[in-house]
C-alpha positions in Angstrom: 298.5 48.5 -171.0 298.5 52.5 -170.2 294.6 52.7 -170.1 293.7 49.7 -167.7 296.4 51.4 -165.0 294.7 55.0 -165.6 291.1 53.2 -165.0 292.1 50.9 -162.0 293.7 53.9 -160.4 290.5 56.4 -160.9 288.6 53.3 -159.6 290.2 53.9 -156.2 290.2 57.1 -156.0 286.4 57.4 -156.4 286.2 53.9 -154.2 288.1 56.1 -151.2 286.0 59.2 -151.5 282.6 57.7 -151.5 284.0 56.2 -147.9 285.0 59.4 -146.8 281.8 60.6 -147.6 280.4 58.0 -145.8 281.9 58.2 -142.4 281.2 61.9 -142.5 277.3 61.3 -142.9 277.2 58.7 -140.0 279.1 61.1 -137.3 276.4 63.8 -138.2 274.1 63.7 -135.2 269.9 63.5 -136.3 268.0 66.1 -135.0 265.4 65.5 -132.4 261.3 65.0 -132.9 259.4 67.2 -131.1 255.9 66.8 -131.2 253.0 69.3 -132.5 251.9 72.1 -129.7 247.6 71.7 -129.1 246.0 75.6 -129.3 244.7 76.6 -126.2 242.4 79.5 -127.0 241.7 82.2 -124.2 238.3 82.4 -123.6 235.2 83.8 -120.8 232.8 82.0 -119.4 229.7 82.2 -117.5 228.0 79.8 -115.1 224.0 79.0 -115.1 222.3 77.4 -112.6 219.0 74.9 -112.8 216.2 76.5 -111.6 212.6 77.1 -112.1 211.8 80.0 -114.1 209.4 82.0 -116.0 210.4 82.7 -119.4 209.3 85.5 -121.1 208.5 86.0 -124.7 208.0 89.4 -126.8 205.2 89.5 -129.3 203.9 92.4 -131.6 199.8 92.1 -131.2 196.9 94.4 -132.9 194.3 96.4 -130.3 191.5 95.9 -130.9 187.7 97.2 -129.3 186.2 94.1 -127.4 182.8 96.7 -128.0 182.3 98.3 -131.4 179.4 99.4 -133.4 179.6 100.7 -136.9 175.9 102.5 -137.2 173.8 102.2 -140.1 170.2 103.6 -141.3 167.2 102.5 -143.1 166.1 105.6 -144.5 166.8 108.2 -147.3 166.4 111.4 -145.5 168.4 114.2 -144.7 171.0 115.0 -142.0 169.2 117.9 -139.9 172.0 117.5 -136.8 175.6 116.1 -136.2 177.0 116.5 -132.9 179.9 114.6 -132.7 183.5 114.3 -134.7 186.1 111.7 -134.5 187.6 111.3 -131.6 184.4 112.3 -129.6 184.1 110.6 -126.5 180.3 110.0 -126.1 178.1 108.8 -123.0 175.1 106.3 -123.2 171.9 107.7 -124.7 174.0 110.9 -125.9 172.3 112.0 -129.3 175.0 111.7 -132.1 172.7 112.8 -135.4 168.7 113.7 -135.9 167.7 112.9 -139.6 164.4 114.5 -141.3 161.6 113.3 -139.4 158.4 114.8 -142.0 158.2 111.3 -144.3 158.2 109.2 -141.0 156.2 111.1 -138.9 153.3 111.0 -141.9 153.6 107.6 -142.3 153.0 106.9 -138.4 150.1 109.4 -138.2 148.6 107.1 -141.8 149.3 104.1 -139.8 147.9 105.1 -136.2 144.3 106.5 -138.5 144.3 103.0 -139.9 144.5 101.2 -136.6 141.8 103.7 -135.1 139.5 102.8 -137.8 139.5 99.0 -137.4 139.7 99.2 -134.2 136.1 101.1 -134.0 135.0 98.8 -136.8 135.4 95.8 -133.8 133.7 98.1 -131.6 131.0 98.4 -133.9 131.1 94.4 -134.8 130.3 93.8 -130.9 127.2 96.0 -130.7 125.9 94.7 -133.9 126.1 91.3 -132.7 124.9 92.4 -129.6 121.5 93.4 -131.1 121.4 90.5 -133.5 121.6 88.0 -130.4 118.9 90.0 -129.0 116.9 90.1 -132.2 117.7 86.2 -132.6 115.8 85.6 -128.8 113.0 87.8 -129.9 112.1 86.1 -133.3 112.9 82.4 -131.8 109.9 83.5 -129.1 107.5 85.0 -132.1 108.3 81.7 -133.8 107.4 79.8 -130.8 104.1 81.7 -130.6 103.1 81.6 -134.0 104.0 77.3 -134.2 101.4 77.0 -131.2 98.7 79.1 -132.9 99.4 77.2 -136.1 98.3 73.8 -133.8 95.4 75.6 -132.2 94.0 76.2 -135.7 94.6 72.7 -137.2 93.0 71.3 -134.4 90.1 73.9 -135.0 89.9 73.4 -138.7 89.5 69.1 -138.3 86.2 70.0 -136.1 85.4 72.6 -138.6 85.1 75.5 -136.3 87.9 77.4 -138.4 88.5 78.0 -142.0 90.8 76.9 -144.4 92.3 80.4 -145.8 92.8 81.1 -141.9 94.8 78.1 -141.8 96.9 79.3 -144.8 97.7 82.3 -143.6 98.9 80.9 -140.4 101.0 79.0 -141.8 102.5 81.3 -143.8 103.4 83.8 -140.9 105.0 80.8 -139.1 107.4 80.1 -142.4 107.8 83.9 -141.9 109.1 83.9 -138.8 111.1 81.4 -139.3 112.9 82.8 -142.1 113.6 85.3 -139.6 114.8 83.9 -136.9 117.2 81.9 -139.5 118.7 84.6 -140.9 119.1 85.9 -137.2 120.6 82.8 -136.1 123.4 83.0 -139.5 124.3 86.6 -138.5 124.9 85.4 -134.9 126.7 82.3 -135.7 129.1 84.3 -138.7 129.9 86.4 -135.7 132.9 84.8 -134.2 134.5 84.3 -138.1 134.0 87.7 -138.9 135.5 88.9 -135.7 138.6 87.2 -136.1 138.8 89.0 -139.3 138.4 92.1 -138.1 141.2 90.8 -135.1 143.7 89.6 -138.0 143.3 93.5 -139.9 144.0 94.7 -136.9 147.0 93.5 -136.0 148.7 93.8 -139.1 148.0 97.5 -138.8 149.3 97.0 -135.6 152.7 95.9 -137.0 152.3 98.8 -139.6 152.0 101.3 -136.3 155.5 99.2 -135.4 157.5 99.6 -138.2 156.6 103.2 -138.8 157.6 104.6 -135.1 161.0 102.1 -135.4 161.3 104.0 -138.7 160.5 107.5 -136.6 163.1 106.3 -134.2 165.7 105.8 -136.7 165.7 109.1 -137.4 167.3 109.9 -134.0 170.5 108.2 -133.6 171.6 108.1 -129.8 174.5 106.1 -128.5 173.7 102.8 -127.3 176.6 102.6 -124.9 179.6 104.7 -123.2 183.2 104.9 -126.0 184.7 107.2 -128.1 183.9 107.6 -132.1 186.3 106.4 -134.2 184.9 107.4 -137.6 182.2 109.9 -139.2 181.5 109.4 -142.6 178.7 111.6 -143.6 178.4 115.5 -142.6 175.6 117.7 -141.9 172.7 118.6 -144.8 174.2 115.3 -146.3 171.1 113.1 -147.9 171.5 109.5 -146.5 170.8 106.4 -148.5 169.1 103.0 -147.0 172.4 100.5 -145.3 174.6 103.5 -145.4 177.6 103.8 -142.9 177.4 106.9 -140.8 179.7 106.6 -137.9 181.7 103.9 -136.0 181.7 104.0 -132.4 183.8 102.1 -129.9 183.8 101.2 -126.1 187.1 102.6 -124.9 187.2 100.9 -121.8 186.6 98.0 -123.3 189.7 96.8 -125.7 191.9 94.0 -126.4 195.1 92.7 -127.9 195.1 90.1 -130.9 198.4 88.7 -131.0 199.7 85.2 -132.2 201.1 82.4 -129.8 203.9 79.8 -130.7 201.8 76.1 -131.0 203.7 74.6 -128.2 201.7 77.0 -125.9 198.0 75.3 -127.0 196.5 74.5 -124.0 198.4 76.5 -121.7 196.5 79.8 -122.3 194.8 79.9 -119.3 198.1 80.2 -117.1 199.5 82.9 -119.0 200.3 86.6 -117.5 200.9 89.3 -120.0 202.1 93.0 -119.8 201.8 95.5 -122.6 204.4 98.1 -123.0 204.6 101.1 -125.1 207.7 103.0 -124.1 207.7 103.6 -120.8 204.0 102.8 -119.7 203.1 99.3 -118.9 198.9 97.6 -118.7 198.4 94.3 -117.8 197.0 92.0 -119.5 194.0 89.1 -119.1 193.9 85.8 -121.2 190.3 86.2 -122.8 190.1 83.3 -125.1 191.9 81.8 -128.0 191.4 80.4 -131.3 189.1 77.4 -131.2 190.7 75.5 -134.4 194.6 75.4 -135.3 196.1 75.3 -138.6 199.2 73.9 -139.4 200.1 76.0 -141.8 200.3 79.1 -139.3 203.0 80.0 -137.5 201.1 80.0 -134.2 197.3 80.4 -133.2 195.5 83.6 -132.2 194.6 84.7 -129.0 193.1 87.4 -127.3 194.1 89.3 -124.0 191.6 92.6 -122.4 193.3 95.2 -121.0 192.8 95.8 -117.9 193.4 99.3 -117.9 192.3 100.1 -121.3 192.3 104.5 -121.0 194.5 105.9 -123.3 194.9 103.7 -125.6 193.4 103.3 -129.1 192.1 100.4 -131.4 193.9 99.6 -134.4 197.5 99.9 -133.5 200.1 98.2 -133.0 201.9 97.4 -129.6 204.9 95.1 -128.0 203.3 92.5 -125.3 205.4 90.6 -122.8 203.8 87.0 -121.9 204.6 85.2 -119.1 205.1 81.6 -119.7 204.3 78.8 -116.8 207.5 78.2 -114.4 209.4 74.8 -115.7 212.5 73.6 -114.8 215.5 75.0 -117.1 218.6 77.1 -117.1 218.8 81.1 -117.2 221.9 81.9 -119.4 223.1 85.3 -120.6 222.6 86.2 -124.5 225.8 85.6 -125.1 226.2 82.2 -124.0 223.4 80.8 -127.1 225.2 81.4 -130.1 223.4 80.9 -134.1 221.0 78.4 -134.2 220.0 77.6 -130.7 223.8 76.5 -129.6 226.0 76.6 -126.7 229.4 75.1 -125.9 229.9 73.7 -122.1 233.5 73.7 -120.8 234.0 70.1 -119.8 236.6 69.2 -116.9 239.2 68.7 -119.3 238.7 72.1 -120.2 237.3 71.4 -123.9 234.4 72.6 -125.4 231.4 70.4 -125.9 228.6 71.9 -128.0 224.7 71.2 -126.7 221.7 72.1 -129.0 219.0 73.8 -126.8 215.6 74.9 -126.7 215.2 78.7 -126.4 211.9 79.0 -124.4 212.3 82.7 -124.2 213.6 85.7 -122.0 213.9 86.6 -118.3 214.6 90.4 -117.4 216.4 91.1 -114.2 217.0 94.7 -113.8 218.6 95.8 -117.0 220.3 92.4 -117.5 218.5 90.3 -120.3 219.1 86.7 -119.9 217.4 83.6 -122.2 215.9 80.9 -120.4 217.2 77.4 -122.7 216.4 73.7 -122.5 217.7 70.4 -123.5 217.8 66.9 -123.1 221.8 67.0 -122.1 221.8 69.6 -119.9 222.2 68.8 -116.3 223.9 69.8 -113.2 226.4 73.4 -112.8 226.8 74.7 -116.4 230.1 76.6 -117.1 228.9 78.0 -120.5 231.0 80.1 -123.2 230.7 83.1 -123.6 233.7 84.5 -126.2 232.1 85.0 -129.8 235.0 82.3 -131.4 234.9 82.6 -135.1 234.5 78.7 -135.6 234.2 77.1 -131.9 233.9 72.8 -132.4 233.3 70.2 -130.1 237.1 69.4 -128.3 238.1 72.6 -128.6 240.9 73.4 -125.6 240.4 76.5 -123.8 241.4 78.5 -121.1 240.4 81.3 -118.9 242.8 83.8 -117.0 241.8 83.7 -113.3 239.6 80.3 -113.5 241.8 77.5 -115.2 245.2 76.7 -114.3 247.5 78.7 -115.8 249.9 77.4 -118.8 253.4 76.4 -118.9 255.0 80.5 -119.8 257.4 78.7 -122.6 254.4 77.4 -124.1 252.6 80.5 -123.9 255.9 82.4 -125.7 255.8 80.0 -128.0 252.4 80.8 -129.2 251.8 80.9 -133.3 247.9 81.5 -132.9 247.0 84.6 -132.0 244.4 84.1 -128.9 245.2 80.9 -128.8 248.4 79.2 -126.5 250.3 76.4 -127.8 251.6 73.4 -125.1 
């Protein structure tokens, strides 16, 4: 009985305690719900205006001589005179070097003698032909006379007025004279063929003389054009070998720059302007020619520009060239407005970032300021572009530029939780 009473009292106490706790919890006020503040990043921006700009690209090209000659020799001879060294400036016709000409002079003298001999044979042949022609005429006239006498003797013999012996003797004279006429006519008729043979021999000997003269001329080497000696491969007293390179000469007033242009410029080469620069020195370039065939595996195609003033430049070296492209509608922006891989961030009317992919056409220089010329399919109107290098700019990010955008709520600014940002 006492046990049950104890349980009932305990249950009543627990119930009363639970009721009191419930009343206390219902009287405690709930905390107010607050929305998460959006971070607004302080930035700097720039306005880009559209227009027609001449983008420029900077390239490195190699200087080449538009006219260059490596002098070789077909002779094996000693160098008896060498008048130039590397870097020497020469004029057209200047003596560069001289080879020993003893053997060459002997060859020419032999060729001259052979040609004189065949020429005299031709002269003699002409005299012989004239004599043979006259002899044929005389022999033919004598034959006619003998044939006339033979005819008369035959008539007399038929009438018994001439002996048979006289007739036979006269016949023998006619036969002998006919043979003489035939011999003379053979010599006369063979004259054209004999003359042609002698003329052919003379032509061969004339060619031999020309070769000997050319060989003799090769012993004296003169500058074919004005220029500068690029290299000398021999020394005085050295014996040359046929085909050996002696020296290299280039025209220093006709230099060209060889560069690689982007494939996108194929077909626009004629409209390109260019300037060669080295330190504070500048030289204008004029487009000369371009590679005739493009290879898709190449990063670009080869083009050559002519230096309008080649003085002071040397072939073989490398130099920077600024190539000015044709004007096109585009935007000129500071370099800091273009982010990695060709992205820029425009600021919308809601002060949010909008990423835009652009093509970088080239650079544009204005005094000491350097700009990039860009083009993109989504660029229209005036552009306000982000220039602050944020760690991870993304589309939709809210931004604020002091002095340009409305000032943020000071209370929210004091509650900023992120460095560089303003919580609203």
